[in-house]
N, C-alpha and C positions, 0 to 999 in steps of 0.2 A: 162743510159749508162752503159754498163757492161765492167769493165776493170780487173774483178775478176781474170781471168787467168793470167794476168801479175805480180800479186801480191803475189801469194802463194809461199811457198818456194820450191827450186828446188827438183824434185823427184831425186831417186837415179840414174834413167838412164840418168839423166842430169850431174851428177856429177861424175859417174863411168860408164866407158864403155869398151868394147873389141875393141882394135886397131889393125890395120895391117898395113903392110909396105905401102900400097896403101894410107892408110888414116892418116899416120903419120904427114905428112906436116900440113894438116889442125887441126887434133885432137890434136897435141902437139905443134908444132912450132908456128902456128898462133894463136892458142887458147891461149898459156902461155903469148902473148902479151897483153892480157885483164885480165887473171886469172893464176895464178901458177898452173902447170900440173905436177903431180908425174907419171911416167912411170914405171910399175912394170913388167921387163922380167921374164917370168916364163915358165913352161912346165908341161904337166900332168903327167909325170912319176916321177916329182921332190917332194920328201917328205916336206923338208924345205919351198917349195912355198907355200903347202897347207896349212902349219902353219903360214906363213907371211902374206898370202893374206886376210884372214879374219880380222887381226889386222889393215892393212892398211885401208880396206874399211871402218870398223868401225870408225877409226880416221877422215878420209876424210869426212864421213858423219857427224860426229860431229863438223866438222871445218863450216858447215852450208853455203857452197858457196864460201868459202874464198879459196879453192883449189880444183882442180880436178883429178881424177885418171883414166889413160890409162893402161889397162893390154894387153901384148902382149905376145902371145904364139911363142916363138922363133923357135920352130920346123915348124910351118908354114909361119913364117915370119921372117928370119934371116938377113934380110938387114940393119936394123938400129942397131940391136944387135951387128952385126958386125963393123959397123961404129964407135960405142961407145965402141968397144974393150973389149965387155963382156967375160969373162973368166969363169965365173960360175954363176950359178943362185941358188937362186933368186938374181936379180941385180935390184937396184932402182936408178932412177935418177929423179933429180928435175928440170924441166924448168920453167925460168922466161924471160919474154921478148924475147922468142924465142932462147933462149940459156940454156945450162945445167948449173946448178948454184950449185949442191949439189949431194949427192947420198950415197949410201951403198951397200955391198953384203952381203949374207947369212941373214938366220933368226935373228931377233933381239926380246928381250922381248917388250911386248906391251907397257910398260912405256917410252922405248927409240923410239919406232915407233911413239907414240903420241908426244914426243918432236921433233921429226924430221917433222913430220906433221905440228905441230903448227909452228915451225920456217919458213917452207916454206909457210905457209898460211899468214904470216906477210910480205912476200916480194912481195907484189902485185906491178906490173909494176907502175912506177911512173907517177903521175898525172892521172891514170886511172879514179879513183873515181871523181876527180876534174873536169876532161872533161865531164864525164856523167852529173854531176850536172849542168855544164854551158849548154850542149845541152839540157837538161830537161827544165832549166829556159827559154832559148830561145823559144823552142818548146811551153811552156804554154804560153808566151807572146804573140806569134803569132796566138794563137788559136788552136793548133796542141795537142789537150788534150791527144789523144791515144799515141801520139810519146813521149810526156812528161812523162805520166805514164810508158812506157816501160822502158825510161831512169831511172827514178827513182827507178823502180822495180829491175834494174840490180844493182843498188848501193847498194840495201837492201840485193840482194842476197850475196853480198860481205861483207856488213857492216850492219847487222841486226839492228843495233842501232843508224845508222846515223840520225841524227834530221834533217837535211836540206831534206834529202830523204823522211823522214816520214812526214814532214810538207808538202813538195811539192805534194807528191802523194795523201796526203789528200785533198789539193786544187784540185787537178785533179778530185778526186771523187765530190767534192762540185760542180765544175764547170759544171759536168756531171749531176746533179741533184740527186746524190745519198748521202744524208745527213747522212743517217744511217752507210753507208761503210766508209764515210768520218770520222765519229766519232771513229768508229772502229779503222782505220789506226791512226787516231791522238792518240788513246789511248795507242799505241804500243811504244810511246816515253819515255824514260826513267824519273822517277819521278824529277821534278825541271827543266827539260830540257826547254831552250829557243831558239826561233828562229822565225824570222818575218812570214814566211809563216805558221808555226804552230801556233802562236798568232793569225795570221789572221782567221785561220780555226776555232779556238776555239771560237773567238768573233764572228764569223757568225753563228756557231752553237747555241751560246747562244742567239743572237737576233731571231733565228728561233724558239727557244724553248719559248721566252717571248710573241710572238705575240698572240693577241685575237683572238677567232674564228671567231666572227661576228662583223662587225664595222658599219653595218647600221645604228645602235642607235646613234653612234658618229657622223657620216656623218650629220644624222639629226640634231644633237645639235650643231655641228659647222655651219650648213648653216644657222641657227637661231642666233648663236652668234660667231662671229668670235674672241672673246676674250675668248671663252670657252677652256682653256689651257689642262684640263684633256681630253677633247674628241679629239683635236687636238694631244696630245700626244699619245693616244691610237691608231690614226690613223698611227702616225708615227711609232709606234711599229709593226703595222699590215703590212706597207709597208717593213719596215726592215726585217721582218720575211720571206716574200718571195723574198727578193733581190733586192727590189727596193730603193736603198740605197740613191740615189739622191733625189727622191721624199722625202723620210723619212728625210732626212737631212733638207731639206727645210723647213719642218713643224717645226722641232726643232729649227732651227735657227729663225723662226718667234716668237716663244715662248721666246727664250732668248732675242730676241729684244725688247719685249713687258715686260718682267719680268725675268731679268737674274737669280734672285734667287728662282723662282717660285719651290716649292715643294723640298726644298733642292737642287736646282740645278739639279734636274732630267733630264731636257732636255739636257743641257750640257754634264752630264754623259753618257747619251745615245748617244749623237753626237759623243763623242771620242769613245765610242765602234764601232760605224759606220767607223769612220775613221780607226780603227785597223783591222777591217773585211776588208774593201776595200783596204786597204794597203797603206803605207806613199806615194808612188811614183803614185797612181791613181789619175785621174781627180776630182773625187768626193772628195777625201780627199784634194787636192790642193785649189780646189775652195771652199770647206768648211771651211778651215782653214782660207783662206783670208777673207771671210765674217764674220767668227768668231771673227777675230782680229779686223776687222772695228768696229763690234759691241761693243766688251769689252773696246776698246779704243778710242771711239768716245766721 
């Protein structure tokens, strides 16, 4: 399954565009309800505009999706410049939540432009990220992997270090059968980051790496001797590696029931990793924990 397009950083064309009076409502008013938008009113004959423009563009790109820039030539598009009472150019306005919240006129030093852009970038509309995360989680729970991936990717465009979005997007790739990309996304998380989805993906990737290549020999051994715990354990590892966590858990529980301390409790430790990979709320984990408790406390 390919989700690559949804996870790449936004290109300059997504973050910086030339606007018009006709597109102002969509490009500025509506767009700022999701991501802050800076509007740069300029003209081709304006020397300070040519000085300021590259500085704003550079700093908007450096914000990595937390803010967008719309450049409007007032000679061709005078309507909204007039409504905003632009007296001279360059004139810069910042919109958040569909309304202007800040701005300045004239060219500023790059350091002040950076401060302005960073300040606006930190004013994302309230709850926008939380709403996207909730939408993504709901989509993933109902099996809409593509929809979940898009929502998680939008969060990461605004907050590249958002651990919940990283974990969720990695889960999307894993659910789509792309373990390699899932591992790459999981590696984006800051060092020491903790999140249930991220932990789940890491556990699933660890299980996938541990599985033996061939299990024919172990199946033959188990067929001859049901008490061959080593053979059963290797079969469980192979099943877990391919995502058959319920069947793997069943084998591990049989080992624990027969000899809970076998091989330094290897079966119990592997079972807990499966629970982590499947997720605390999964049927596999709930049923497995009930059986494990029954065995340990019987």
